[in-house]
N, C-alpha and C positions, 0 to 999 in steps of 0.2 A: 684529541677529537679528530674524526675523519675529515678529509678534504675532498672536494669534488669539483670537476671542471669539464666544460664542453670545449673541445680543442679547436684551434684555428683550422686544422686540416678538415674537420667536419664542416666548418662554415664554407670552405672552398668547395667541398663535395656537394653540399646543399645548393650552393649558387649554381654550380655546373649543371646539376640535374634539373633545376628550375629552368635554366636557359634552354636546355634540350627537351624540356617537357617530360623528363624522366621521373622515376620514383626513387625516393631515398630509401635505400635498403641497408639495414644494420642486422646482421644475421649470426654473429658469433660473440661469445664471451671468452676473454683470455684472462687467466689467473697466473700471477707471477710472485716469486719470492725475491725481493730486492733487499740486499744487505744494507743496513744502516739507513733505512728510509725514514726521513723526517716527516711524520704525519701531521705535524702542527703547522708547517709552513704552507702557504698557498702553492698550488701546482702551476707550473709554467704551461700556458696554453699551447706552446709549441712542442710539448713533450709527445713522443711517439711510443711505439712498442719497445719494450725492453729487449735486451739480448736474448737470443733463443735459449741460451743455457739457463736463464732465470725463469723462463716460462715453465710452469709446473702442470698446467692443464688447459685444454681448449674444449669448448662445448657449444653446440649450436643453440641459438635462442629457442627456448621452449614455448613461449607464449607471448603474444603482444596484445595490447589493449588500448582503447581510447579513453582518456580521462575527460577531456573536453576538446574543443576544436584546436586548441593551442598546446595540448599536452598529450603525450603518448608514453606508454610504459612497456619496457622489455624485461622479460623474466627468464630465469633458468633455475631448474631444480636439479641438484646433484644428489643422486640417491645413495643408499648405503653400499652400492656396488662400485663406488668411485672413491679413490684414495690409494695410498696414504700420501698426503702432502700438506705443506703449510703455505699460506699466501698472505701478502699484505698489499698487493696491487691487483686491481681488477679493471679491465678495459672492455668496452663495447665496440665492436669492429665491423667495418664493411669488409668481408672476407675477400671479395673479388679484387678489390683495389688495395687491400692491406692497410686501410685507413682507420686510425683510431678516432672514434667520435666522442667518447666520454671516458674519463679516467677517475677512479676513486683510490686514494691512499688511505688505508685503514690499519688498525692494530692487527697484529699477526693472528691468524685464524687457522685452526687445524681442521683438515678434512680427513676423516678416518673411514677406512673400508671395513665392512664386516668380514671377519675371518675367524678361524677356529679359536674359540676362547676370547674373542674380542667383538664387542658390539659396535658397529659403525654408527655414523651420524648422517643425517640428511640436512643439507643446507639449501636455502633459497636466497637468490640475489635478484633484485629488481632495480632497474635504472629508469627514473622518470625524467624525460627530456621535455623541456618547455621552450617553445619558440613559435612565432606567428605562423599559423597555417600548418602546424605539425601534422595533424590528422590528414589533411589533404595531400601534403607532399609525400607522406609515407604510405598513404592509402590504407591506414589502420583505422577502421571504423567500428570494430567490435568493442563494446564497452569493457573496460577493465574489470576484472574480478577484485573483490575487496582484499584478498590475500596478497595481491600484487602491490598494494599501496600501504605505506607506513603512515598511520594516522597519528603517531605519537606527537609530532610537532604541532599538528593542527589541534588536537585535543588539549595539548598544553597551552596553546594559544587561546582556546576557548576559556579555559580556567583562568588565565591571566586577564582576559577581557572582562570576565565577570567580576574578578577581584577589583579591577580598576573602576568598574562601574559602581561597585559598592563603596569604594572610597569617595566617588563623586557624591554619593548620598550621605554616607555616615562619617566622612572624614577619616583621619588616621586611626581614630578609635571612637567608639560610641557604645554606651551600655544602657540597657533598658530597665527602668524601675530600680529595684535593689540588686539586680544581677551584678555579681562580682564585687559587691560592697563588702569591705573589710571592717570587722568590728573586734573589740578586745574582749577576751573571755579568760580572765585570770592571767596566767602567764602565756597563754596561747592566743592566736588570732583565728577568727572564723571568716571564711570567704563564702558569701551567700550564693546559692544556686541561681542560675539565670542565664540570660543571653546578652552577648555583646558582639561587636565587630571590631577586629584588630587588623589594620592594614587591608581591609576589605575581606578578610576571612571570617566567616561566622563561627563564633566560639560559644559553646554551651556547657555549663556545669549542671549536671543532672541532679546533684545533691550538694548540700553544704559541705565544705572541706575545711579541715583544721590544719593550721601550719604552726610550727614552733619557731619562734624568733629568739635566737641565742645572743645576738649582738645588736646594738643600737648605736647610732641611727642606721637605718637600712630601708630598702624598698622591697615591696612584693610585686613581682612581675607576672603578667599573664603571657604565656609562651604558646603560640599556635602554629601548627604546620598542617599541610595538606598531604595526606598519606593514602597509599594504596599500591597495589601491584598491577601488572600489565592486564590481568584479567579480573581483578576484584572491583567492587564498588569503592570509590574514593570518598573519603570523609575527612573532616577537620579533626585534629587532635589538640587538646589543650592541657597544659601542665602549669603548675605554679612554681615560681623560682624566687628565692630570696637572695638579693645581691645589691650592692651599692649602685652599680651601673651595669647595663646590659644593652647590647646592640643586636640588630638582626644578623642572622648567621646561617651558614650551610652546615649540615651534618649528614653524612652518608647520602649525598645527593638530594637531601630534603631541605627546602627553604623554610627557615623559622622566622616568625615575626613576633616582636615582643613589645609590650607596653606596660608601664608602671601603673598599677591600679591603686596603690596606697604607699604612703611613706610612714615609717614607724620612727617617731622622734626619740631623742635620747631619754626623755622622761616617760616613754612608753605610750604617749598619746598617738592616735592614728589620724593621719591626714588623707582624706579621700581625694584621689587624683583622677577619678573617672570622669570623662566628659559625658554629660547627660544626653541620651538619645531622645529625639523628638518623635512622639507618636503621631499617627495620622489624625488623631483627635485634635491635637494642637495645631497641626498644619491646616486642617480643614476649617478650624474656627478662626483663622486669621482673616478678619474682615477688611484689612487694609490692602491685601494683595493676594498673590497666588500661594503664598507659603514658602516660596523659594528663598526668601530672605533669611529664614531660619537655618537654611542649609548652607548659605554662602555660595550658591552655584548659579548665579544669575545667567551666565552664558550657557548653562546646561539645559535650560528649559524650565517649565513650570511643574506643579504637582501632578497635572494630568499625565505628564510623561513618566512619572515615577510610580504611580499606583494604578491598579486595575479595578478596584472596587472600594466601596465604603461599607462599613457595618455599624450597627447600633453600638456594639461593644467598643468600637474605636472612640465613641463619644461618651462612654461610661453612662449610657442610658439605663435607668432602673429596669430590671428584667424580671421582676416577680409580681407585677400587677399590683404593687402596693401603693403606687402614686401615679398621678396622671402625667403621661409623658407625650401628650399629643404634639405640643409645639416642638419638642426636641426631635421627634420623628419627622415632622414636616421639614425642619431645618436640614436633616440628613438628606432627605429627598431633593430639597432645593440645591444642596451642594452637589448631589449626584447629577442632577440635570445640568448644572453649570459646567461640571467637569466632563460630562458625557460618559460617565462610568456607572455601572449598576450598583445597586445596594444589595449586599449579600449578608443575610443574618439567618443562621440555621437553628437558633434555639431562643428560649426566653418567652415570657408572657408580658404583654404590654397593654396597660390600661389607657384607653383613649376616650375622648368625649367631644361634645360641641357639634357645631354644624358644618365645620370644614375639616378636611383631612388632606392627605398627601397626594401629590401628582407626580407621576414618573414618566419621563420620556426616554430614559436610558435603559429601562428594564430593571428587574430585580429578581433575586432568589431568596424568598422568605420561607422556603420549605423547612418546616421544623419550628418556626416561630409561630406564636399565637397572639392575635389581637383580641382584647377583651373590651368591647364597647360598653360604655356606661349607659345608664337608663336614659340619659338625655342625648345620646349620640344620634345625630341625623346626617352625618357626613358620609363620605365614601372615599375609598382608595381608587384613584383614577389612573389608568394607563392610556397614554396618547403618544403622539409623535410631534416633533418640533416643526415638521413641514406642515403648515396649516392649510385647510381647504380654502378655495376661492369660490365665491358665489357669483355667477353671471346671470343677471336678470334679463328681462325681455328687451331692454333697451341697449344691451351690450352688443359689441361687434360679433362676439362668439355666437350668441343666440340668433342674431340676425343672419349670420352666415349659414347656420343650421337650417333656418326657416326658408332660405332662398331656394332650397330644393325639396320637393315633396318627400315625405317619409311614409313608407308603405310597409305592410306586414312582410316579414321575412328579410327585411333589409339588414345587411351586415356592415354597411358603411354609411356614416353620416356624410353624404356626398358634398354637403356644403362646407365641410372641413378639409377637402382634398388639397387645398392650397395653403393650409396653415398647420403649424406644428404646435400651436399653443396648448393643446390638450394631450399631446403625446405623453405616454407613460403616466396617465392619470386614471384613477378610478372615478367614474362619473355617476351621479345620481340625477336623472333627468326627469323633470315634471312637465306635463303638457296640458293643453286647454280642454281636451275632450272628456266628458263624463264616461266613466267605465261602469260604475255600479253605485247602488245606494245601500248604505249599511247603517242600521240604527237611526234611520231617518236622515242621514247626512250623505250628500252626494260626494263620491270619491272620484278623483280625476286620474288621467293617464299618467303612467310613470314607467321608467325603464332604468335598471342598474346594469352597468357593464364597465369594462376597462377599455380604454382607447390606446391601442399600441402605437399607431403612427397615422397621422393625417386622416383621421376619421374612421379608421378600421376598428370595428368593435369585436370583442371576444364573443359577445352574445347577440344573436339575431333578434330583431324586433318581433315580439309576439303580435302586437297590434300596430297599425299605422296611427298617425295623429295629424290633425290639421295644422297645429303649430305648437312649438315648444315655448314654455314660459320661463323656465329656470334651469340652469345647470350648476350643480355643486361639484367641483372638481378637486379631488384629493390626490396629491402627488404620491405615487407608489415608491416606497423606500427602496434603496439599493441593497439594504441588508436586512436580515431577519432580527427582530428583537424578541428576547425571551422574557417571560414573566412567570416565575414560579410562586404560586400563591401561598399565603399563610393559612393557618387554621383560624376560624372565628368562633369564639366561645360566647354564646348569647345568654350566659348565666344571669346577667343583670337585666335582661328584658329590654334591649335598646328600642328607642322610639322608631327607628328606621332599620329595617332589615336589608335594605338595598345597599350593601356595604362595598360593592365593587362595580366599577364601570370601566368600559373601554370605548372611548369616543374618538372619532376622527383618526383612525389608525389603520395602517396597512402592514401586511407581512409580519404579523405577531404570532408567537407560539406561546400559548398559555397552558401551564401545567399545574396539576395538584390543587391544593386547597381543600378545606374541609369545614363543615358547619356543625357545631355541637350545641347541645342544650337549647335548642330552638323550641319554643312552646308549641305543643301540638295544636292548640287553637290560639291564633293571634286575634285579639279583639281590637276593633277600630284601627286596623293596619292593613295596608295592601302590600305585603312584602314581596320584593323581587330581589334575589340575592345578587346575581350578576346580570348586568345590562350591557349590551353591545350596540353601539349606534354609529352609523356612517363608517363602516368597516369594510375592508377588502382583504381577502386571503388570510383568514384567521383560523387557527385551530385551537380547540379547548380539549385538554386531555386530563383524565384522572381526577376530575372534581368529585368530591364526596359530600353530599348533603345527607346527614343522618336520616332525616325524614322530612318531606315537604309538609308544611303546616296546613291547618284547616281553618282558614281565617273567617271571621264574622265581622261585618260592618253594618251597623244599623239593624242588627238582628238577622241579616241576610248573609248567605255564603258569598264570599268575594274571592277574587282571584289570588293565587299565591304561586309565583313562578320562581323556581330556582334559576332558570335561564330565560332571559328575555332579549330580543334583538329587533332592531328597526333599521331599515335602509342598510342592508349588508349584501355582500356578494362573495361567494366562495367561502362559506363558513362551515366548519366541520367540528363535530363533537365525537370524542372517542373515549370509551371506558369511563363515562360519567355516571354517577349514581345519585338518583333522587327519587327514591321509591318508598311508598308508605301510605299513610291515610290521607295525605293532602289532596287538594283538588287538582290544580293544574301544575305541570312541571315546566314545560317549555312553552312560552308564549312568544310568537314571532309575528312581525308585520313587514310587508314590503321587502321581501328577501328574495335573492336570486341564488340558486345553486347551493343547496343545503345537504349536509351529510351527517348521519348518526351511525356510529359503528361501535359495537360491543358495549352499548349503554344499557343502564338499568333505570328506567324512567316511569313515572306514574302516568304520564300522558305526553304525547307530542302534539303540539297545537300551533296553528297559524290563524291569526285573526284576519287582518288584511292579507291579501294573497301573496303566495310565492310565485315566481316565474322560473323558467329553466327546469331544474330537476330537484326533487327532494328524495334522497336515498336513505333508507334505514336498513342496516345489515347486522345480523347477529345480535339483536337487542331483545331485552325483556321489557314489556310494557304493562302497566297496571290496568285496573278495571276501567279507567276512562278512555283507554284506547287512543285513537287518532281523531283529532278534530281540526280539519284543514280546509281552508279556502285556497283553492289552487287555480292557477292559470298556466301550469306546466304539468309535468309528468311525475308521478310518485313511483319509485322502485323499492319494493319491500322484499327483503331476502332473509329467510331463516329468522323469523320473528316469533316470540312467544308472548301471548297476551293472557294475563291472569285476571279473571273476572270476579275474583272474591270482592264482594261489596258489603259484607256483613256490618261494617262500621257505619254505613250511611243510612241504614233502616229503609232501604228501598229507593232513596233519592237518586236520581240520575239526571244530569244536565241535558245530555243528548242520548237518544235511545240506541245508537248503533255502536259498533266497534270501530269501523272506519266511517267517519262522519264529515260532511261538509259543515260549514259554520252557519247555523240557522239564523243567527243575528246579523250575519253579513251576506244575506241574500240566499244562502244555501247552495251556491253554485260551485261547481268544480269544472272549469273549462279546460280539461286536460284528461289524461289517462292514468290509471293506476294498474301497475303490474306487480303481482305478488308471486314470489317463488319460495314457498316454504312457510306456512303459517300454522302455528300450534296454538290451540285455545285450551286453557286450563280453567276449570270452574264453570259456573253457569249464571253469575249475577243473580243468585238465588233470592236475595232480599228484594231485588227489583221484580223478579218473577212473582214472588209472593204478593207484592203490593199491587201489581198490575194484572196479574193473571196470564202473563205471557213473557217470553224471553226477550232478549235484546235483538236488534237486527244486525246482520253482518255488515251491510252498507246502508247508510242513511243519508238522504239529501233532500232538504226542504227548508223553507223559510218560516220563522216563527210568525211573522206578520208580513204578508205580501205588500202592505203599504209602507213598511219601514225598511224592508230589505228585499231588493229586487234589481233586475237589470233594466235600465231605462231604454226607451226606444232610441235608436240611432247609435247605441253602444256597439263597439266591435266584439264585445264579449258574447259568446254563445252560452245560453243558460243551461248547460248540461249539469245533471246531477251525476258527474263522472261521464265523460264521453265514451270511454272504453274501460271495461273491467276485465282483467285477465288474472285468473288465479291458478297457479300450478302447485298443488300440494297444500291441502287443508286437512289438519288432523285435530278433531275435537276429542280430547283425551278422556274426559269423564262422561260415562253414559248417563242419559237422563230419560225419564219417562215423559212422553209427550213430544211436542215439536221443539227442536233446538232453537231455531230463530223465529221471532215474530214474523220476519220476512227476510229472505236473503238480501233483497234490495227493496228499500221502502222510502216513500215520502210520508212522514208521520203526520202531516197536516194536509188539508185539502186546499192549500193556497195556490196550487198550480203555477209555481214559479220556476220549476226546473224540468228539463226533459229527462225521461227515462233513458238510461244509457243506450247508445246506438248499438253497442256490441258488448255482450257478456259471455265470457268463456271460463268455465270452472273445470279443472282437470285434477285427477288423483285426489279426490276429496272423500273424507270419512266424517259423516255427520253424527253418528253414534247416538241416534234418537229413535223413539219407537213410533212416532206419528209422522205423516208426510210433512216435508218442509214446504215453504211458501215463497212465491214471487208475487208481491202485491202491487198492482198498478194504480191503486187509489192515490189521488193527490198529485199526479204528474201532469205536467203541462202538455198541450197538444203537440204531438211529435214534430220535430223540426222538418221532416221530409213529407209532412202531410198537412201543412198549414191551410191549404186551400180546399181540401176535400170535404164535401158535405157529410159523406158517410162511406163506409166500406161494406159492400154487400158480401159477395163471396171472396174469400181470402185470395183466390187465384186471380181475381179481377183487378187487384191493386198491388203495387210493389210493397215489400216488407218495410215497416218503419223501424223495427228493432230486431236484432239477431241475438239469440241466446243459445249457447252450446254447453252441454255437460258431458264430459267424457271420463270414464273410469272412476265413477263415483259410487259410494256406498251410502244409501239412505233408505228410509222406509217408504218414501214416496215423495211426490211433488204436486203442489197445487198452484195454478196460475189464476189469479183473481183480477178481473177487469175493473176499470174505474167505476165509481158510482154514477157519475154524471152522464147525461144523455149523449153529449158530444164525444163519444168514444171513437177516436180515430186511429187507435193503435192496430197494427197488423203484424203479429209476431211471427218470426221465422225461428222455430225451436228445433234443436237437434239434441238427442241424447244417445250416447254410445256406451256400451259395456257398463250399464248401471246395474247394481246388485244391492241387496240388503244383506251385507256380509255379517252384520251383527245378529241377524235372525234369518238364516237361509231358508227356514220353513215358511217365511212370510215374504214373498216377492213384493216388489214395489208397486204402488198404485199411483195413477196419474189422474189429476182432476184439473179441469179448466172451464172457465166460462168466457175466456178471451179469444176473440177471433184470431186465427193464425194457422200456420202450416207446421205440423208437428211430425217429427220423424224420429223413430227409435231403431237403433241398430245393435244387435247382439246384447240385448238387455234381458233381465229376468223380471218380467212384468206380471202383475196380478190383475190389474184392472185399468181401463181407460174410461174416464167419465167426462163427457162433453156436455156442458150446459150452455154453450154459446147461444143457442136459439131460445133460451128460456125466458127472456125479458120481452115484453110486448112491443116496445118501441124499436126493437132490433130484430124483427121477425126473420129477415132474410140473410142474416149473417151466418154463413156456413164456414166451418173449418175443415181442413184435410188432415188425415192421419196416415202415416206410412210406418209399417213395422217390418224391418228387415232382419231375419235371423233371430237367434235367441230363443228363450223359453217364455211362454205365456201361461203361467200356472194360476188358474182362477180359484184354486182350492175348492171350497164348497159354494162359491158364488158365481156370478156371471162375468164374462170378460169385458162386456161393454155396457155402459150406462149412458145412453145418448138420448137426450130429449128431442122429440121430433113430432111432426104431423105431416100432412099431405105435402107441405112445401119443403120439408127437410129430407135430403136424400143422399148425402155424401157418405160413402162407405169408407171403412178402414182398409187400406191396401196392405195385405200381409203376404210376405214372401219368405219362403224357407224358414218358417216358424214352427216350433214344436208347441202345440196347444195341449195343456194338461188340465184336467178337471173332471167333473162328474159327467163326462160324455158317455153316451150309450149308443150302441148299435142295435139294441133290441127294443128300445122304446124311444119315443119322441119326448125329449126332455127340454126344459126351459133353456138350459145352457146350449143344447144343440141348435135350437131355433135362434137364440141370441147371436151365436157365432155366424150362422148362415146369413142372417139379416143384415148385420152391421159390418161385415168384413168380406172382402174379395180375397180368397186364399189361393196362392199360387205356390205349388211345390211344398205344401205344408203337411205336417203329420199331426195325428190326434191320439193322445194317450189317455185312457180311461183310468181314473183312480178307483173305479168300482171293480172292473174286471182285470185291472192291472195288466194292460196290454194295449197295443195299437189297434184302433178301430176306424170305421167310417161313421160319423155321427148321423143318426137317422133323423130325417126331416118329415117323412110321412110313411106310415105303414098301413096296409089294408089289402083290399082285393078289388081292383078296378078292371072292368071288362070293356066291351065295345060301347056300351051305353054310358060309360064314365061315372065318376063319383065326384060330387062337389066337395071342395075342401077350401081352406084358406090358410096359407102360410107364406111368409116373405123370404125372398132370397135375393141377395145383392146381385145386380147384373154382372155378367161375365164370370160368375162362379162356375166351377166345374162340378157336375152332379153325376152320380152313378145310379142307374135304375135297375131293379131286379124284376124278372118276368118268369112266370111259369107257363110253358107251352105244352099242350097235350093234343095228340092226333093219332088216329089209327092204333090206339092202345099204347102209344109211346109218349113219354113225358120228358121235358128238359127244362132245367132252370138256367136262365141266361142273365148276364149283366151287361148293360149297355151304357156307355158314357154319353152325356149331353152337356153342352156348354150354354149357359144362359146368355141370350143375346144382349148386346150393348145398347140396342135401341130403347128409347124411353117410352115408345108408343105402346098401346095395348096390342095384343096379338097372341099367336100361338108358337110353340116350339115343339117339334116332333121329329120322328124319324122312322125308318124302316130297316129291318134286319132279317136275316134268314136263320131258321132253326134247322140244323142239319139232322137232328134226331127225328124230327117229325116231318121234315120235308116241306115245311110251310113258311110263308112270309108273315112277319109280325109288324104291325103298324102301332104307333103310340103317339099321343099328343098331350101337351100340358097347355092349358089355357091361362094366359097371363093378363092380369090387370095392371094398369100403370101405377107405379109408385115412384116416378122419376128414375133414379139410378137403382131403385129397388123394384123388384117384380113381386106381385102377389099372385101366387099360384091358386087359381079359383076352381079348376076342374082337371081331373086326370082321367085318361081313357086309353084302352089298348085292345087290339084284336086278340091278343093273348090275355094273360092275367098279370097286371102290374101289381106287385106285392110290396115294393119299397122304394123310397127315394132317399139317397144319402149324399152328404157333402163329401166331395172327393178331395 
């Protein structure tokens, strides 16, 4: 065996360099062939370089590396171009001082050079030097490559450590069950397959083995060894040996361990010599101690130190659902909690019953196992944590400190806790004294969920301030994550309670898998909730599969049925969860902060009591019930598909919209909703058939304004969504008629919610044949117009609501004002690049009877209908319309349908618009007159469908001379007209065109002009007599010194 030493000369060199502040340099390997070298004896530390005649090769150090701060390695590679020589002595040298630092005496080794007919070899030698501060003194800081280090000793040490640890557990030998049991079979003996441990080495017989015993008495020995090559996977090898006696031995550098498993007596009888192994079942069921007494290893620790999980199989629990195993499973979970190790069971069916079930604080992996609850089962599997919450009431020092400093909206610090750390690292659920809202006739009070990091610093800002805090529930946040992999649940027996899983008072939990099977489609007299989460922080639920949510009936009425339910939670996420089908509700939540749904397939997403913070839904499929959410935060919806198939329900629908507030919880959404990518499939056809109209896209109202509302003094603003932004709406299936009953609607006239302050819809395809609708019936007096008695002209009062539609495809749009007399809405509406792409031959029509400012840019319009003035009690409510660019194709109809009388005079301002229709330059038509009367056209063009060309629409045609001709037609003030004249004198005649701009003045008067006819050499005068029509003028008489033959819109 080789010997190695670090020399005394190196110690002196190292000390000298340290004293001088120098660097230890070792830069050369020396190889020598020393006759009669004893490689078994220790090397003298005073040994130096051998005589020069014995040195066969010198080579510079090729690579250095740092193993750690106290160990460095030096390497040399001798290629095939080096040789031929033999060596048994290697030294690492400081070449400048000729000091040998490290010496190895080794067996003789040949180094052969490649030559003709001879393949050389390549040798690598590495010296590892360990001493304090080695890296610093040598300035070697580059990590060593793995090829520089020989791990043989270390790996051998690992194997030996594991073997010794196994001996601590299993003793010198231990066999499980019938493994290695010897039995007589005629003249032969059979050794049963199985597993055992011999001297800490695991031995396994994969099949029964037969041995022949020729002499007696004798023993049968199990002989195990650890085998493998330098590059292979190592494994134990076992053989059976017959001998009177046998001891552990070495053979070809392999250590063999032996143990007598049976003695064959002289009479042929077999004596079993195997020590029995103890299973974890026996250890775990030791009610008097930890189980260590079975092992005889009191100094080594307890069972917790030896096992990492428990399973039902370890306790021989019946796994075919043939008998009730409830208590046995409860016991396993109790052991798991005591030991702090999870339960892992990957198979089996387990019948459970009764009103109690298991609790887990250490986590579990039951993926692959199935629980089969009996008909009388009302219990649940509970996941929780050992660190319990603490409740601080109003008399506590904590709550008193919080209340010492005012709490305001937007606060991120509970300033009263700046001088205390008692709530550091806690998830807190805070309740306050102030009423927020009334739901189902019950007043609900202020609350806030957050985590406190340090001295009052909150993760989540206050949405609302509060006069005083009543209670704080503080839940310690765990230092590590706990995993729960759920079992499948088979409801074949129709259990009394379907709420079979709960997670209460828990933080940082990761919940995976789980499935629900054989659930009745209709549960009678049950309110099933499958999974409930209560008082939780930082929880994720992934891959849950509910075959279909049920359709429950209680007292003959449809009741709730939620696969997922949660209350008082913060930072809760669901991913790839499935609960889609006929059932009513799928997700029911209350008092939650920061929710996330990703890649889920759910029939409905629901919030009863409100959420705060954010609610995110991304890449999900949602069923016909859509979203029903009471919000005090913002919703972010991305790439969502809603399938409105409702054929199962016969037209019944709890709430009429796709995105709904909760009408039984005041109908309020005091926050914003942002949608980026919404696909709607189907049309809720059964609902349409029973009601005569479709669903709404957004719905916000209260069922009963006396049972659900925002009370006076509440900080909650009663918006029915404060802001709605939709980017990307695709209605896949075409329908005849209007798609939505209303894009945004309050379905009752309770007046409990404000119409959204801002609505913006972009890149939307409605795929319907009739104009869509925005219905203002039932909305509360706008927040920004509470004191106004009325709105006369839209420009006299600031807008109350802003609506914008860009890049949309629809047949048209109708804006409907509220029924009631106190209509204080003043809409600012903008539409850009709107087309009816499903029917390009039918441009969009716009209808309104709601006072507002309406602007259209680059749209394909057919008609603007304004009935704002039509109701007697709102006689002076005037709207404004602006059309910029685009095409206004009236087909065979009129472009404008505006109710008016002597008081109504607001024109449509049209700029750079192409008007298309039955316009005529040769006759005065209704469409010509309509366009001139109701619009002021600037830089517009007019295309006639009759003559198929561009024209100037005729407003008057005739022959008017100096005496004039009476007429009556209306022209919007500031329109540009062109007049045609025929002038004759001295036998010469000339036709002339002269422009005129209608004056902006609203008083009666005349407009006229003078021009010169060069062909006749005469001056021509003309005049149009105007009667007052406000911003419109009525042309009552035309006259000219020549002959006026026509008036046209320019």
